C-alpha positions, -999 to +999 in steps of 0.1 A: +349+748-329+326+729-350+324+691-352+323+673-385+286+667-380+281+704-379+272+710-343+292+733-320+315+715-296+315+720-259+346+726-238+351+700-211+378+685-189+387+648-195+396+623-168+432+637-167+419+672-163+430+682-198+408+706-219+389+687-245+362+695-271+330+673-269+303+671-295+269+665-277+253+650-309+278+624-320+300+621-287+332+628-305+359+640-283+391+658-293+419+673-271+420+711-274+454+723-289+468+756-295+469+769-331+496+754-354+526+776-355+529+769-394+495+785-399+503+815-379+536+820-397+520+818-431+493+844-423+518+867-407+540+869-438 
């Protein structure tokens, strides 16, 4: 959960009560999503 600037992101709720990741340094916000199924399938096989 690191931002592109290198800082650790904080878990917050956005105005629609969805889980989001916020960087306190550069104010970048990204919606939290589950891991991609393709990546899990590749690591399992």
